[in-house]
N, C-alpha and C positions, 0 to 999 in steps of 0.2 A: 816710511823712511827707514833706512838701515843704520843700526847703532851697534857699537861694541862697548860694553860696560866693563871698565877696569875693575879689578878686585876692590879698589877703594870706593867704588861707587855704591851708594846706599841701595840695597836690593829692592827697596820699595819703589825706587825710580824705574828699575827694570820691569817690575810688575805693572806699574802704572802705564808705561809706554806700550807694553805688550797688550794690555787691556784696551788701549786706544788704537790698536791695530798695527803697531809698528813692529818691525823685525829687529829683535834685540838679542844679540849673542852676548852671553855673560862669561867672562874669563873664569870666574869662580866655578862655573859649571863644566867648562870644556878643557881648560888647561891652567889650573891654578898654579901659582908660583913662577910663571914665566917673567922674564925681565921686562922692564919698561920699553926697551928697544924692540923686543919681540911684539909687545902689544901695539906699538906704533906701526910696525911692519904689517901686522895682521889688519889693522884698521885701514891702512893704505891699500894693501893687497885685496881686501874684500870690499873696498869702497864703502866703508862705514864711518859714521861720525863717532868719535871716541867720547865716552862719558867718563869723567874722572873727578876725584876729589884730591888728587895727588898733584901738588904744585910743581913737581919735577917735570911734568909734561910741557909746561911753558918753556922751559929751557930746551927740552928736546925738540920742540917744534920750531922755535925761533933761532936757536944757535947751533943746530946740528942737522943731520940728514932727514929728520922727521918733518921737514917743512911742507910736505905735501899732505900731511894729516889735517883733518878737520876735528876740532876739539871743543867740547862743552865742559868747562871747568866749573865745578859746583863748589861754592863757598857758603855754606849754611851752618851757622852755629846751632848748638843743641836746642836753644830756646826757640828757634824758628823752624825746626824740622816738621812741624805740623802742616806747613804749607809747601813743603819741598816738592812732593809729587805733583800737586796741582800747578805749581810754578813751572816745572819742567814740561809738563804736557802742554800748558798754555804757550810756552816759548816755542815749542815745536810746531804747534798749530799756527801761530802767528808769523813765525820767522823761518819756516821750513826751507824756503828757497835761498835764504841767506846763510844757512848753517854750513853748507859745503864750501870749503876753501876759507873758513874762518876759525878764529880762536875766540870763543865766547866765554865770558866770565859771568856766572849767574850768582847773584847775592839777593837776600831778601829786599824786595823793592827796587832792585837795580840790575840791569843787564848791559854789559859792555861787549860789543861785537867789533872785532878787529879782523880785517881781511889779511890773510897770510900772503906775503909776497910770493908769487908763482904758485899759490895754493889753489 
């Protein structure tokens, strides 16, 4: 599966997904400092699922032109970071076919998947 990791995404997630055989482009490696709108445009243009910990992407997807983007929004507090990589790899393994066209919120012990209208 193809992902675009926003600068806010824990780089351990990038490494874990790459190790699991996924194609992950990391903004921090290729174009640090770009705007959220540019990140959304890249994700859509390259047909990648956006990985982020920035809650602004919810607004961008549901209330603006970013509605065609697929997003995995990671909400893990510091005390739960030890299971973050495992949780994301497990999510992708189990729900891969559902990620495209969805806004997914991942928290410790909880995953909420919302289909994006026209996504």
